[in-house]
N, C-alpha and C positions, 0 to 999 in steps of 0.2 A: 504494499500499500504506500502510495506516495504521500509525502507531507511537504510543507512549505516552511522555510526557515528565513526570517529577516534578521540580518546581522549589522550592527553598527560598531565600528572599530575606531578607537581614538588613540592618539599619541603621535609619534613620528611615523606615520603611515603613508604619507604621500612623498613621491620622488624616490622611493626605494624598491620600485617594482612590485608593489603589493598586489595591484590589480592583475599583472601578468602572472604573478605566482598563484594567485587565488584561481585564476582561469585555468592554469595547468593542473592545479590540485582538484578542481572540480571536474575536469575532463577525465583525470585519472580515476576518479571515484564514480564516474558515470552520473554526475549531477548536471541538471540544466538550470539556466537562470542568467543573472548578470551581476557585475560588479562596477562601481564607479566611485569617483572622488566627489566629495561634497564641499562646498565653499568654506565650510568652517575648519577644513584640514583633515576631517575623518574620512573614512571609506565605508560605503554601504554595499551589502551583498544581499540578493534575493535569490534564493536557491531552492529547487525542488528535486526530490528523489526519495529514496528509502531512508528511514530513520538512522540506521547505522552509518551509511555514507554521509549524511548531513551532520551527525555528531562528530565525525572525523574532520569534516570541513570546518566546523565550529572550533574544534580543538587546534587545527592548523591556524585559524584566524587569531587565536589567542597569542601567537608568537609571530606569525607572518614569515616572510623571507628574511634572509640575513640583511642586516641593516635597519630593519624595522624595529621600532621601540614602542610596543603596544602598551598603553597605560590603562586602558579600560575597554570592555567589550560589553555590548548589550544585545540580547537576542530574544526573539519572539517566535513561537511555533504557531503556524496558521494552517488552514486547510489549503491543499494544493489546488491550483487552477488548471494545471495541465496545458498551459498556453506556450511554454518554452520548448524550442526544439533543440537547443544547444546552450552552451554557457559562453557569454560574450562579455567584453569590455565595453561599457557605454561611455561615450565622451559627451 
C-alpha cells in the first residue's frame, strides 16, 4: 500500500547537492515525488511509495549528503495521491 510523506529539512541544506542526493536516494528506493528548495533556505520533499522505503528516505533526509548540516526535520504522513510517475527536482 502506498503512502505519502511530506518532509521539510532545515539547516545548511541548500548548495550542497541535497536535491540531487534526495532524487538519487528516492530513485534507488523506488519512490516517486519531488524535491525543491524553499525561499527560507530549507528543502521540501513530497514522496510516495511503500512505508519502509519512505522511512528510509526520511532517515536519509535526517543527514543528507556530505556537506549538508541538517539542524531540524519535520515530517507528516498523508494519504497517497498516485499522481507521481517519477522522482524529480522542482525548480
